[in-house]
Backbone and ligand atoms as CSV (ligand in chain L), in Angstrom:
chain,resi,resn,atom,element,x,y,z
A,1,MET,N,N,24.440,-1.381,21.306
A,1,MET,CA,C,23.555,-0.244,20.906
A,1,MET,C,C,22.566,0.226,21.891
A,2,LEU,N,N,22.500,1.453,22.270
A,2,LEU,CA,C,21.412,1.729,23.101
A,2,LEU,C,C,20.272,1.818,22.161
A,3,SER,N,N,19.056,1.449,22.585
A,3,SER,CA,C,17.985,1.661,21.853
A,3,SER,C,C,16.943,2.410,22.937
A,4,PRO,N,N,16.010,2.971,22.539
A,4,PRO,CA,C,15.227,3.847,23.000
A,4,PRO,C,C,14.054,3.082,23.909
A,5,GLN,N,N,13.769,3.697,24.962
A,5,GLN,CA,C,12.642,2.954,25.733
A,5,GLN,C,C,11.243,3.149,25.015
A,6,ASN,N,N,11.233,4.219,24.526
A,6,ASN,CA,C,10.013,4.711,24.147
A,6,ASN,C,C,10.144,5.572,22.875
A,7,VAL,N,N,9.176,5.390,22.018
A,7,VAL,CA,C,9.201,6.156,20.550
A,7,VAL,C,C,7.911,6.615,20.251
A,8,ARG,N,N,7.670,8.000,20.112
A,8,ARG,CA,C,6.479,8.726,19.940
A,8,ARG,C,C,6.514,9.464,18.640
A,9,VAL,N,N,5.626,9.128,17.848
A,9,VAL,CA,C,5.452,9.790,16.582
A,9,VAL,C,C,4.212,11.002,16.743
A,10,HIS,N,N,4.625,12.114,16.623
A,10,HIS,CA,C,3.749,13.348,16.988
A,10,HIS,C,C,3.348,13.795,15.544
A,11,ARG,N,N,2.519,13.281,15.024
A,11,ARG,CA,C,2.061,13.700,13.575
A,11,ARG,C,C,1.552,15.089,13.648
A,12,ASP,N,N,1.040,15.578,14.717
A,12,ASP,CA,C,0.494,17.013,14.623
A,12,ASP,C,C,1.585,17.966,14.755
A,13,GLN,N,N,2.731,17.571,15.471
A,13,GLN,CA,C,3.564,18.587,15.517
A,13,GLN,C,C,4.858,18.261,14.635
A,14,ARG,N,N,4.594,17.037,13.811
A,14,ARG,CA,C,5.699,16.580,13.004
A,14,ARG,C,C,7.185,16.299,13.543
A,15,ILE,N,N,6.931,15.838,14.790
A,15,ILE,CA,C,8.171,15.495,15.713
A,15,ILE,C,C,8.358,14.027,15.936
A,16,LEU,N,N,9.426,13.560,15.783
A,16,LEU,CA,C,9.777,12.138,16.319
A,16,LEU,C,C,10.332,12.331,17.653
A,17,GLU,N,N,9.986,11.498,18.703
A,17,GLU,CA,C,10.332,11.723,20.144
A,17,GLU,C,C,10.791,10.326,20.312
A,18,LEU,N,N,12.049,10.305,20.769
A,18,LEU,CA,C,12.670,9.033,21.285
A,18,LEU,C,C,13.140,9.265,22.752
A,19,VAL,N,N,12.635,8.538,23.611
A,19,VAL,CA,C,12.927,8.465,25.135
A,19,VAL,C,C,14.122,7.359,25.279
A,20,TRP,N,N,15.164,7.925,25.431
A,20,TRP,CA,C,16.326,6.925,25.755
A,20,TRP,C,C,16.384,6.452,27.204
A,21,ASP,N,N,16.316,7.477,28.106
A,21,ASP,CA,C,15.930,7.160,29.459
A,21,ASP,C,C,15.167,8.384,30.082
A,22,SER,N,N,15.064,8.209,31.471
A,22,SER,CA,C,14.112,9.126,32.010
A,22,SER,C,C,14.584,10.623,31.763
A,23,ASP,N,N,15.916,10.828,31.764
A,23,ASP,CA,C,16.182,12.210,31.694
A,23,ASP,C,C,16.914,12.603,30.257
A,24,GLN,N,N,16.702,11.760,29.241
A,24,GLN,CA,C,17.236,12.004,27.997
A,24,GLN,C,C,16.335,11.755,26.998
A,25,VAL,N,N,15.652,12.784,26.248
A,25,VAL,CA,C,14.856,12.644,25.312
A,25,VAL,C,C,15.299,13.300,24.025
A,26,SER,N,N,15.199,12.727,23.088
A,26,SER,CA,C,15.504,13.506,21.554
A,26,SER,C,C,14.158,13.744,20.973
A,27,ARG,N,N,14.021,14.907,20.619
A,27,ARG,CA,C,12.901,15.465,19.782
A,27,ARG,C,C,13.357,15.877,18.414
A,28,ILE,N,N,13.148,15.185,17.339
A,28,ILE,CA,C,13.660,15.553,16.037
A,28,ILE,C,C,12.383,15.700,14.976
A,29,PRO,N,N,12.413,16.923,14.402
A,29,PRO,CA,C,11.559,17.354,13.341
A,29,PRO,C,C,11.382,16.199,12.160
A,30,PHE,N,N,10.429,15.781,11.685
A,30,PHE,CA,C,10.341,14.748,10.736
A,30,PHE,C,C,11.190,15.267,9.450
A,31,ARG,N,N,11.178,16.548,9.160
A,31,ARG,CA,C,11.994,17.018,7.937
A,31,ARG,C,C,13.343,16.662,8.192
A,32,THR,N,N,13.881,16.928,9.482
A,32,THR,CA,C,15.291,16.845,9.751
A,32,THR,C,C,15.698,15.138,9.583
A,33,VAL,N,N,14.922,14.444,10.185
A,33,VAL,CA,C,15.109,12.904,9.921
A,33,VAL,C,C,15.135,12.546,8.388
A,34,ARG,N,N,14.231,13.127,7.823
A,34,ARG,CA,C,14.029,12.856,6.098
A,34,ARG,C,C,15.398,13.357,5.515
A,35,GLN,N,N,15.798,14.575,5.936
A,35,GLN,CA,C,17.013,15.300,5.223
A,35,GLN,C,C,18.203,14.506,5.482
A,36,ASN,N,N,18.148,13.617,6.482
A,36,ASN,CA,C,19.454,12.740,6.845
A,36,ASN,C,C,19.280,11.285,6.346
A,37,CYS,N,N,18.503,11.157,5.499
A,37,CYS,CA,C,18.240,9.776,5.013
A,37,CYS,C,C,19.554,9.314,4.365
A,38,ARG,N,N,19.797,8.201,4.555
A,38,ARG,CA,C,21.198,7.597,4.000
A,38,ARG,C,C,21.037,6.550,2.913
A,39,CYS,N,N,19.799,6.312,2.436
A,39,CYS,CA,C,19.471,5.181,1.543
A,39,CYS,C,C,20.155,5.576,0.189
A,40,ALA,N,N,20.201,4.583,-0.785
A,40,ALA,CA,C,21.001,4.615,-2.083
A,40,ALA,C,C,20.317,5.735,-2.815
A,41,VAL,N,N,19.109,6.331,-2.531
A,41,VAL,CA,C,18.572,7.264,-3.366
A,41,VAL,C,C,18.920,8.524,-2.887
A,42,CYS,N,N,19.304,8.661,-1.658
A,42,CYS,CA,C,19.617,9.985,-1.064
A,42,CYS,C,C,21.095,10.092,-0.880
A,43,VAL,N,N,21.861,9.193,-0.849
A,43,VAL,CA,C,23.363,9.242,-0.750
A,43,VAL,C,C,24.041,8.442,-1.644
A,44,ASP,N,N,25.081,8.700,-2.374
A,44,ASP,CA,C,25.728,7.967,-3.316
A,44,ASP,C,C,26.398,6.950,-2.538
A,45,GLU,N,N,26.279,5.600,-2.909
A,45,GLU,CA,C,26.784,4.517,-2.002
A,45,GLU,C,C,28.380,4.520,-2.153
A,46,PHE,N,N,28.979,4.998,-3.132
A,46,PHE,CA,C,30.368,4.827,-3.407
A,46,PHE,C,C,31.162,5.917,-2.757
A,47,THR,N,N,30.678,7.265,-3.266
A,47,THR,CA,C,31.180,8.453,-2.578
A,47,THR,C,C,31.065,8.815,-1.243
A,48,GLY,N,N,29.740,8.478,-0.771
A,48,GLY,CA,C,29.169,9.002,0.424
A,48,GLY,C,C,28.592,10.422,0.314
A,49,LYS,N,N,28.445,10.690,-0.770
A,49,LYS,CA,C,27.938,12.296,-1.042
A,49,LYS,C,C,26.509,12.223,-1.083
A,50,GLN,N,N,25.836,13.279,-0.409
A,50,GLN,CA,C,24.530,13.516,-0.438
A,50,GLN,C,C,23.990,13.737,-1.860
A,51,ILE,N,N,23.059,12.873,-2.261
A,51,ILE,CA,C,22.426,13.258,-3.864
A,51,ILE,C,C,21.234,14.127,-3.477
A,52,LEU,N,N,20.695,13.826,-2.185
A,52,LEU,CA,C,19.341,14.476,-2.161
A,52,LEU,C,C,19.520,15.942,-1.790
A,53,ASN,N,N,18.945,16.896,-2.329
A,53,ASN,CA,C,19.061,18.269,-1.863
A,53,ASN,C,C,18.003,18.514,-0.878
A,54,PRO,N,N,18.710,18.832,0.343
A,54,PRO,CA,C,17.575,18.733,1.565
A,54,PRO,C,C,16.598,19.781,1.449
A,55,GLU,N,N,16.898,21.021,0.522
A,55,GLU,CA,C,15.913,21.904,0.472
A,55,GLU,C,C,14.661,21.571,-0.345
A,56,THR,N,N,14.657,20.563,-0.910
A,56,THR,CA,C,13.645,19.956,-1.779
A,56,THR,C,C,12.559,19.063,-0.796
A,57,VAL,N,N,12.973,18.935,0.437
A,57,VAL,CA,C,12.084,18.093,1.247
A,57,VAL,C,C,11.140,19.043,1.793
A,58,PRO,N,N,9.810,18.719,1.682
A,58,PRO,CA,C,8.763,19.542,1.835
A,58,PRO,C,C,8.729,20.060,3.306
A,59,VAL,N,N,8.513,21.154,3.620
A,59,VAL,CA,C,8.597,21.883,5.134
A,59,VAL,C,C,7.335,21.215,5.799
A,60,ASP,N,N,6.275,20.944,5.058
A,60,ASP,CA,C,5.172,20.327,5.746
A,60,ASP,C,C,5.114,18.669,5.902
A,61,LEU,N,N,6.258,18.108,5.688
A,61,LEU,CA,C,6.566,16.634,5.621
A,61,LEU,C,C,5.927,15.990,6.757
A,62,ASN,N,N,5.163,14.781,6.392
A,62,ASN,CA,C,4.564,14.092,7.622
A,62,ASN,C,C,4.872,12.622,7.328
A,63,VAL,N,N,4.381,11.905,8.196
A,63,VAL,CA,C,4.794,10.331,8.308
A,63,VAL,C,C,3.337,9.800,7.713
A,64,LEU,N,N,3.494,8.902,6.820
A,64,LEU,CA,C,2.387,8.059,6.656
A,64,LEU,C,C,2.276,6.638,7.372
A,65,ASP,N,N,3.425,6.206,7.521
A,65,ASP,CA,C,3.575,4.861,8.060
A,65,ASP,C,C,4.896,4.665,8.796
A,66,VAL,N,N,5.007,3.986,9.967
A,66,VAL,CA,C,6.168,3.795,10.689
A,66,VAL,C,C,6.342,2.299,11.086
A,67,SER,N,N,7.386,1.717,10.937
A,67,SER,CA,C,7.863,0.271,11.396
A,67,SER,C,C,9.029,0.202,12.033
A,68,LEU,N,N,9.249,-0.763,12.844
A,68,LEU,CA,C,10.508,-1.140,13.438
A,68,LEU,C,C,11.045,-2.131,12.442
A,69,SER,N,N,12.457,-2.046,12.498
A,69,SER,CA,C,13.158,-3.052,11.668
A,69,SER,C,C,13.994,-3.835,12.663
A,70,GLY,N,N,13.559,-5.102,13.021
A,70,GLY,CA,C,14.261,-5.669,14.076
A,70,GLY,C,C,14.154,-4.846,15.340
A,71,ASN,N,N,15.418,-4.925,16.115
A,71,ASN,CA,C,15.253,-4.033,17.394
A,71,ASN,C,C,16.234,-3.056,17.327
A,72,TYR,N,N,16.600,-2.708,16.014
A,72,TYR,CA,C,17.870,-1.641,15.977
A,72,TYR,C,C,17.664,-0.597,15.111
A,73,ALA,N,N,16.423,-0.555,14.362
A,73,ALA,CA,C,16.100,0.635,13.559
A,73,ALA,C,C,14.643,0.754,13.294
A,74,MET,N,N,14.298,2.064,12.497
A,74,MET,CA,C,12.965,2.351,12.233
A,74,MET,C,C,12.951,2.657,10.701
A,75,LYS,N,N,11.893,2.285,10.181
A,75,LYS,CA,C,11.640,2.747,8.960
A,75,LYS,C,C,10.527,3.593,8.750
A,76,PHE,N,N,10.253,4.525,7.828
A,76,PHE,CA,C,9.432,5.543,7.598
A,76,PHE,C,C,8.838,5.570,6.162
A,77,ARG,N,N,7.528,5.592,6.127
A,77,ARG,CA,C,6.977,5.998,4.812
A,77,ARG,C,C,6.475,7.518,4.841
A,78,TRP,N,N,7.212,8.383,4.243
A,78,TRP,CA,C,7.012,9.675,4.269
A,78,TRP,C,C,5.859,10.259,3.318
A,79,SER,N,N,5.331,11.490,3.649
A,79,SER,CA,C,4.196,11.935,2.847
A,79,SER,C,C,4.769,12.463,1.417
A,80,ASP,N,N,6.168,12.360,1.270
A,80,ASP,CA,C,6.484,12.624,-0.212
A,80,ASP,C,C,6.885,11.349,-0.980
A,81,GLN,N,N,6.370,10.185,-0.269
A,81,GLN,CA,C,6.351,9.061,-0.890
A,81,GLN,C,C,7.622,8.224,-0.765
A,82,HIS,N,N,8.632,8.691,-0.174
A,82,HIS,CA,C,9.909,8.212,-0.081
A,82,HIS,C,C,9.693,7.259,1.081
A,83,ASP,N,N,10.342,5.909,0.972
A,83,ASP,CA,C,10.225,4.960,2.155
A,83,ASP,C,C,11.577,3.932,2.152
A,84,SER,N,N,12.623,4.337,1.391
A,84,SER,CA,C,13.680,3.578,1.306
A,84,SER,C,C,14.722,3.535,2.491
A,85,GLY,N,N,14.414,4.539,3.155
A,85,GLY,CA,C,15.546,4.693,4.156
A,85,GLY,C,C,15.372,4.030,5.533
A,86,LEU,N,N,16.425,3.558,6.209
A,86,LEU,CA,C,16.509,2.711,7.467
A,86,LEU,C,C,17.353,3.486,8.414
A,87,PHE,N,N,16.537,3.874,9.460
A,87,PHE,CA,C,17.329,4.740,10.532
A,87,PHE,C,C,17.698,3.794,11.692
A,88,THR,N,N,18.765,3.467,11.981
A,88,THR,CA,C,19.304,2.857,13.226
A,88,THR,C,C,19.322,3.900,14.349
A,89,TRP,N,N,19.167,3.351,15.532
A,89,TRP,CA,C,19.078,3.977,16.645
A,89,TRP,C,C,20.278,5.065,16.958
A,90,ASP,N,N,21.527,4.369,16.552
A,90,ASP,CA,C,22.720,5.291,16.504
A,90,ASP,C,C,22.649,6.413,15.548
A,91,HIS,N,N,21.967,6.141,14.376
A,91,HIS,CA,C,21.841,7.314,13.447
A,91,HIS,C,C,21.007,8.288,13.786
A,92,LEU,N,N,19.868,7.970,14.496
A,92,LEU,CA,C,19.000,8.855,15.140
A,92,LEU,C,C,19.556,9.749,16.289
A,93,ARG,N,N,20.239,9.008,16.981
A,93,ARG,CA,C,21.151,9.750,18.061
A,93,ARG,C,C,22.029,10.783,17.424
A,94,GLN,N,N,22.759,10.502,16.377
A,94,GLN,CA,C,23.511,11.329,15.764
A,94,GLN,C,C,22.879,12.727,15.245
A,95,ILE,N,N,21.679,12.342,14.497
A,95,ILE,CA,C,20.911,13.440,14.027
A,95,ILE,C,C,20.349,14.222,15.020
A,96,ALA,N,N,19.879,13.743,16.300
A,96,ALA,CA,C,19.339,14.516,17.208
A,96,ALA,C,C,20.596,15.381,18.028
A,97,ALA,N,N,21.599,14.913,17.990
A,97,ALA,CA,C,22.884,15.596,18.369
A,97,ALA,C,C,23.212,16.904,17.546
A,98,GLN,N,N,22.869,16.694,16.402
A,98,GLN,CA,C,23.283,17.778,15.319
A,98,GLN,C,C,22.211,18.974,15.403
A,99,THR,N,N,20.966,18.656,15.994
A,99,THR,CA,C,19.998,19.552,15.832
A,99,THR,C,C,19.792,20.283,17.249
L,1,ZN,ZN,ZN,16.400,8.148,1.199
């Protein structure tokens, strides 16, 4: 799995920046990351259907806390108090490709 060389959390712009290599950088709005959360609260574990209504995620969503999970994923504590999601590098790359 490709992991980023650098991760920047731009709270002022509400953007997560992932530097994969010198000419490949993903910039994903926090809200988009949060809307793609795959935790058991946001996605039905059995059907894979999204439970979260993405429209309910605040437009001004921010990050209260960020941590790395091993060397393969990131965890966020969002300003709407949601914190159960785990975002692998692959998942973040997928989210970036959609936006
Ligand atoms: Zn979630």
